[in-house]
N, C-alpha and C positions, 0 to 999 in steps of 0.2 A: 557463426549462424544460429538464429534467433529464434527461439521458440515461443509461443504464445498459448498460456493455458487458459484461455476463455473457450489507473489513474489516471515611491517617494515623489514626491512631489516637490517642486519648488515653488514660493510664494515671493509676488514682487508686487510692491506697495503701488496703488492706483495712483497717479497724478494727483495731488489735491486732498488725499485720503489721510484722515490723521492715524497714528497707530494705534489709539484706543479703537479706531472705527475698523481698522485691520482686524485686531483680536477678536471683535465681536463679531466679524465675519469669518474669521478661521473657525472660530469656536461653533458657529452656526453650520458653516460646510462640513466641519468633522463632525459634528451631531449627525448631520444628513447620512454622512459615509459610513457609520457608524451602525444607523439604524439599517442601511441597506445591506451593508456586509451582513449583519445578524439575521436579516430576512432573507438573505440568499443562502445563508448556511442551515436555517430551520427548513427551509423549502426543499432544499437536498437533499437534508436527512431524512424528510418525512415521506421523501419519494421513493425509502427503501432500497435505495443504491448503495454501494460501498463506496466510502469517497475515497479520493485523492490524495496524496501527500502534499501539503502546502507549506511553503517558506513563511516564517514569519520576518516582519521587515523588521532592521535594526538601524539605529542612527544613533544623534546625540540626546534624541528624547526617550531612547530604550535601547540602553548597551547590553549586549547579552554577558549573562553570569557567569563567573570561573566555575567551571564543572570539577569537581572532587568524587572520586569514581567511588562507588557504594560498594562494598563486600560484606555480604551475608553468608555466614560459614555453611558448608556444607562439605559432605564427603564425596572422595572422587567417583565413586559410583553415581551418585546425585548427579556432578557435572558431568559425566559420561552419558547418561540418559538424558538431559536436560539439551547437550550438543546433538544429540540424535533429534530430538525433536523441533529443534531451530534449524536445523540444514534441512527438514521437510515442511517450512514455514514460509511462504513466499514474501513475508514482510521482512524476514531477517536475511536473504536469500544474496544479497548485495553485498552483506557485511565481510569483510575480511579477518583473518583467523585473530586478530588483536583486537578489534572491535568485538567478534564474538564472546572473546573470553571477559571482557568487561561486562558484557548483557550477561554472561551466565553468572558470574560473581554477583552481582545486582540483582537477581531474580531468586525469589523467594517460594516456598513450597508451601503450596495452599491445598488443604485436603476438604474435601466438600460432601456432605451427606446429602442424602438424595432428598430434594425437597425443599434445599436449603438454597434461598435468593441472594445470590453473591453481588448482585447488581440492581437499583432501584430505579425505573427511568424517572427524569427529573434533577434528581441529584448530581451533584458535583462532582468530579474523579478525578482521582490523583493517579490511580495505576491502571494498567492493561492486564491483559490473561491471555495465556497461551494454555490450551490442554493438552496434557502428556494421554490421560484414560479417563473414561467416561464420556458423556454427554451432557449439553447445556441445552437450552430452551431459549430463546430471545423471544420476549414479548411485547407487544406494544398496547397503549390502551384504545382502545375502539369503540366508542358508545358506550362506556361505563362497564366494560366488560374485556380483558387481554386476548389478543389473538398471538398465535404461534408465528413469529414472522421468517425465522431461521433457526437451525438446529446446528451445533457445534460440535463436531467430534474430535479424536486426536489429530493434532498439526493444526487445527484452527485457533482464530485469537479472537477477541473481542473487546472493548472498552477503548480502542484507540482513537474511537473521534473525539471524545471529549478531551485528550490532550494533545490532540492535533488542533482543534477549534478551538480549545478555552469555554466549551461550551455544554449546557447539563449532560447529564446520559440521553442517549437518543430510545433507549428502550430498556426494559428490566431482564434479566439472565437470571434460570432457575437450573438446578441440577436436577436431570431426570434420574439420574442414579447414581449412587455413591461415587467420586471421582476425582481427579488429580489433576491439578491446574497450577502455571507458575504463574506471580504477579510480577508486573515490572514499573518499577517509580516514572514518575514524568521526567524529571530530570535526566535520567539516564537515556529514556526514549528519545527525549530533544535533542539529546546533544550527540547520542550514539546512532539511532534507528533511524531517525528522521532526517538528518544528516546525509546518511548514506544513501538514502531515497532520493531526496534531492541531487544528489552527484550524478546517481544513475540517470535520473530522468533527465537532467542536461546533457549528459553525454549521448543519449539516444534521441531527443527530440529533432535533431536536425537530420540527423540521418532517416528518420521517418519522414519529414517533410519534403526528402527525394525520393520516396518511394510512390510508383505513379498509384498504384490501386489505395494509396490512402491519401492523393494530392488534395482533395476536397475536405480532408478532415481541418478544422479549426485548430488553434494552439490548444484548447481545452481538452478537446478529446483525444490529441497526439499526447498530451501531458498523462491522461488516464492510462493510455494504452502502453506507453512507456514503461508506467509501474508496473504493468502485468507480463512484461516481457522477462524471460529467463535463457539467460546464455549456453549452447550447448556447442560442446567441441566434438567435432566429427574429425577423426583420421582418415586418411585417404585410403579409399575401397571400401568404407563402412556402407552400408545399406542404413539410411535414414528412415525410410518407408518403403512398403513393398506392395506391388500390383495385388489389390483383390482383397487388401487389409482393410478393417473399418477405420474411419479417421476420424479422429477428435483434436488434431491440432495443425497449427496452420505456420508455416515457417518462412521466415525472410532471411536471406542470405546477408550478412554483416561483412564478411571476409571469404575469398577463396571461391573454386568452381566446384559445382556442381552437375551432375548429367541426370537426365529421366532415360530410363530404360524400360521400354514396353516389348510385349510379347503377344501376339496374336496369332489367333489358329493353333496351336501347339507349334510354330514356329519359334527359332530362339531368340533371345531378347536384342532389339536392337536400338540405339541410341534415337531419342526422337526430339530431345532437346536439351540445351546448356544453360546453366541459370550463374549469375557471378554478383555481383554487392548489388544491391536494389533487388535481386529477383525473388521471388513468392511463390508458392508450392504448397498445395493441403488445402488449398480455398473449395477446389470442388466438392469434395467429401464433406 
């Protein structure tokens, strides 16, 4: 059962064209594509929406680098604290225990004083941050002053956009109080966290395309949605939600069968609906 908590081309040489002409045309096309790609990224960043994970293209022109795990010394007590933080963070929820251990080893503790600016909008970025304690304000420049556009507390993360898109920092981040955060380097993020998120996305995109209520979503919207899903295993006989409770979650059934029970006028509960793969509930609340 899924729980939502709401993310090459081949060239041929035209007949009669010379290799020099082809190179010139390819450079012009690549330049246009780069400009368009950068424009799309910046437009999305300015919208204030959380970005989804995007895969980097690899080929003869861009070979992936061999990754050597980074190990930052830390005590067992620090490791356990960090593990608890990462398990509550949606960005790391799809990692297996081996990948989590690599991330824990690579992260470095960062104590931040109240008022300290940990990220500057427009700077390049090589690390992202996960908050263990305290609170941070995310600020964007608007008409020569800065507005708070988001506030991060324990379990939240920031700084990942610069690592995903190789673009400048989208906002500044300032500690509202004395805080404790953990920083993760670009190489570990790209080789461990991003690859796991992409694998998770690929797993769920096809499934989501078969869910009736999501049939009109495009591939981009389904990709973003698959990034937001968390898997919840439910044993037989367990109540997922109860009649009359406030609802903040939407559910999709990936495997198994569930039944909806309803009580009216003080009568005993009776089965009114059943759900199987592709079924959904919780959307009315």
